[in-house]
N, C-alpha and C positions, 0 to 999 in steps of 0.2 A: 482725839491723837493717835488710837489705834488705826482709824482709817488712813489717815495723813500718813503713818508709817507704811503700812501697805502700799503705797503708792511712790515710795521713795524710790530714787533712778537705782535699784542695786548694780548694774552694769557700771553707769557714772564712778559710784562711790567706791564701788571696787578697784578700778582702774587709778582713782586718786589716790587711795589707799596704798597701790601697787609702788605707783609712782615716787613717794613720800617714802616708803621703805626703803626703796630701791636707792635713793637721794642720800637718805641718813647713812645707810651703810658707804656709799662711796664718797662722801664727804668727809667722814672719819679715814678711809683708805687715803682718801688724798692729802690728808692734813696732819696725820698723827706724826710724823718726823718733825714738819715746821714748825707745831705747838709743842711738841716737845721740848724743841731747842729755842723756841723765844719765850713760853711762858712756863716749862716746868711742867707740862701736863699733857700727855700724849689727847688726852681727850676734850681739849680746852675749844676747840672749836663742835667737835661732836655733840657736846653738852651744850651749847648754844644753840646749834641746829636745833635740837630735840626739843629743848623749851620753846622755841619759836614755830615748831612743828605742832607740837601742842597746843600752844596758845590759838595760831591758826585754824586747826582741828575745831577749836571750840566755838570760833567766832564761824565758821565753815556751818557748825550744825545749828548756830542759833541763828543766821543768815539764810538757812534754807529753809527755816518756817515762817520767815518772814515773806509777806504778799508783796511780790517786787512792784507792783501798781504802787504802792505806797513811798517808794523812792521818787518818783516822780511828781509827788505831789511837795517834797522839799526838796528840790534840784536845785533851786535859785541859791539856797543856804547852803549847798553841798559846793557849789561853784563859788559861791562868794571867801567861803571856807578856803576852798584850793586856792583861790587866786594870793589871799592872804598869808599862806602858810611858804607860798613861792616866793611873795617880796620877802618875806622875815631869812626866808634863805639869804637871799643878798644882801640883808644889812650888816654890816661889820660887826663882829662880836655877840650874834646871834645866831650867824649861821655855821654849821661845822665844815670846816677845810681838812680834805685827804684827798693824797695823790694830785696836787694843783688843781682839785675842783673843789665847788661850797657848794655840794648837793643836800647836805644833810643839816636837820636840827636836832638838838640836844637839849632834851630835859631832864634833866638827873641824869641818872645812868642809862637812860632810854635816848637811843639815838635815831632817826628815823629818815627817810627820806618823801618830802610831800611828792616828787614828783610821780612817786609810784601810788600815790593816792590819786594824783591827776589821772592817770592811766582808767581806772573804774569810773570817776567820776565825767570825765570826759565822755566816754563812752554813754552812759546814763543821760547823759543831757543831749546829746546826739539823737538817741533814740528817744527821748521822750519828746523833744522838741519836733523831728521829722514825723512822728506818727500823728501828731496834733495839727500837722499841715498839709495833709492829705489834698486838703480841696484845693490848696493853691500852691502846691510843691513844682509845679513848673513855670511857676511865676518868679525871673530870676531875681528881682528886687526882692520883693516880699516874704517869697518862701524858701528859695534856695540859699542865697547869701548871708541872710544875718547871721546865722550858727558858724558859719565860718570867719566870722570877724572874732568871734569870741576863740573860736578854736587858733587862729594867727596868735593873739594875744596871749592865750596859756606859752604855743609854743615856742616865742618868743622869750617868756620869762624864764621855761624852761633852759634856754639855750644860754641864756646868760650864765648860768651855774658854772661851767657849763657841760649839756650833757644831749648832744643832737640823738645819739642811741636811742634816747629814751622818747624823745621827741618824735623823732620819724615813727616809731611804734604806734603812738597817739595819734599822728596822723593816720595811718595806716587802717587802724582800726577804723577810724571815726569816716576816711573814705570807704571803706566796705559799707559803711552802714548806709551812704550815699548810694551805693551801688543798687544796694537792693530798695530801697527806699520810695523807688518812682520818680525818681528827677529823670529831666530831658537828657538822651543821650551828647548834645551838643553842648550843655551846660559841663557835664563830666567830664568832657574831652578837653574843653578849655579849662577847667580847672586842674586835671592833669597835667596837661603842659604849664599850667604856670606854676605847681607845687612842684613839678619836674627842673625847670628852668629856676625856680630859687633855693633847691633844694645842692644843685650844681653852682651855683653861686655861692652857697654859704660854704659849701665843702671846699672849695679852692682861695677862699677869702679872708680864712686865718690860718696862719703858719704851723700854728700846731694839727690843725685837720689837713693839710696837705701833706705834712709829715705821715700822717697816718693813711692816708692813700697811699703814698709813694712806697710806705715801707709794708703793706698790704701787696703791693703790684710788685715788689722785688726786696723782701726780705732780707736776703744775703747780701743784697748793697750796704747795709749796716746792721751786722747779725749782734753787734756786740751793746746795740742802740736801741732807734725804734724796731728793728725787726728781730731783737732778742725774744720777744713771748712766742711769736709766730715761728720763729728758726725750730725753737724749743719744744712748739707743737711738732712741727714734722717729725723733729726727731721720735718723739712722741709716738707716733703715728705708723712712722714709718718700719718700726720694732714690733709691731703690734702681732702682726699676722693674724692667722683662723682665729686661735683661742688667745693670744695674749701671754703676759709674763707670771699670769696668775695676780689674785686677788691681794694687793699690799705690796706686790713687790715691783711699784712705778720705781725708774730708774730718775725721769726726768721732774718728780716731787722732791727727790733729794738737793734743794736749792737750785735748780735750772731754771724750774718753769714757776715763777714766781705766783703765789698766792693761787696754785694751782687748783684748788677747792672750791672758786668763784668763776669766773666766767671760762675757765679753761678745765672746767673738770670733764668734758668729755673728752679730752686728749687723755685723760688719766684713766677714763674707760678704755678707751680704745686702746691704750697700751698695757692695760691689766687683765681685760677681756676679749681683745682684741674684735674681729669682727663680728663675732657673737654679740660684744657688747653693745658695737653701733645698733644693730639689727634690733635687739631689743628696744633701744632706745627711739628706734625712729618707730618701732611698730607699735610703740605704747602710744606715740605723739599721732601716730595716724587713727588706730582707735580714737584717739579723743577727740579729732578730725572729723570722724564718721560721725560717732555717739552727739558729737555737736550739731551738726548738720541737721540730724535727725531731732535732735529737741529743737532745733530753729523752723521746721518745715511742720510741727507738732505745736508750736504756742499757740496758746488760746488769744492773743491779742497781736494788733501789729508791733504794739512798742513791747510786747514780749519778742516777738519775731528779729526787729531792729536791734533788741537788746541782746538776745541770745547771739545772734552774728557778731556784733562787734565784739563782744567778750571771745569768742571762740576766735575770731580772726584775729587780735589782739595775743592771745596765749600763742596760738600758731605761728604767728610771724616773728614772735620772740625765740623762739625757738629755733626758725630757721634764721634768723641772723646770727644765734650764734652759732650754731651748725656751721653756718656761712665763714665764719670768723674767725673758728679754729682751724678749717682746712684751708686757708688763703683765698677763699673762693668771695670774701666781702671782706669789705676795713672793720675793723676791731673796733668796736663800741662801748665795750664795758657791759653789752644785755647779758645779763645771767640766762642759765637753762631754767625755764619754768617747773618748781618742786623738785628741782636736783640740786641745782647750785647752792651753797652756801649764802646764805643774805637774810635778813630779819624780816625787814619792809617789803622784800621783792616775795617773798611768802608769805606772809600774813596778807597783803592784799590779793596776790594768787586766789589764795583761798576764797579769800572772801567772794572775790569773783566767781567763782565757782560755786560758792554757796547760792549766790543770785540765780545763776545757771541751773543749779539744781532745783531751786524754787517754781522756775517756769517750767521745769520738767514733771514736777511734781502737780503741779496745777494742770498741767497738760493729763497726766495720768488719771488724774482724778475725775478729769470731763469728760474723759473715754470710759471710764467705769459706770459714771452716771450713764452714760448713752448705751450703755451695752445692759444696763440694768433694769 
């Protein structure tokens, strides 16, 4: 056990703890006024975020010491459970509806998003399957295609909730795995073309998705309706300056920016901490990206490399989606800022994913230590 602790990736660990501490602080700052008015307790969301963070860290610690190779042996079971949960979400009376979407399951007081579980399970699935198909991955019908059928099935189950943002993040993560799997470029190019065309069709085929796209392009055309969140995000960003209004002094969180502690928390960070806060957030994600690619390159097996790459791409792309949404550069998808935004399911699943990444790094360090001894 002492030897394992010696090989823990302290750089990754300290980065994760720093992001969590910053996130908990900003959740309180962004939510205490709304929490006091709505629940009579200024620390309502802060307390819940703290509980989810502690639970997530406990699971992160456990997963960090479970050999990642073990997940490959049970991947069929994980995928089966994920499909069952995604089906249950769509069953009337079982799925929990919030903000006109049915994305949650409730078990007593516990409410969680199965689509968050699908994020890590599909990365595990793709990494496992394509690591086993190395000898015939250039065979389109038998090597390249079969996992994509499962991905499409999972994607449409999530789209039915509806949750296009999470579906896209899963597709991008799995696409990242394909990119480094050794597949033919002609197959990858064809897949990208089909996926791009499909996403474009889906984006314009439903009125609510079309409204989100048009509101993102010109939020001031409907500032009291579909453009309301983005307009108020602009106001928060526009008044920030270099140093911001000061921690706790946001104006937009006073009922103007709805649920500012969730997917628009970066707007409050900018308003209160200014450019410094933005650079801090971007810097932490860039450090994570660099650390993640280092783990990817040093992973002890092809399965580990594909898995590390998929996890890093997924978390980083989620951060990019969130930053793009609050700045008006991308459509608003409801995607949270990993490790910083308020949210139980997202927090726990992200920390579990990071636990898997930590184990890949730990095994790499163990191999390096043996080679040097």
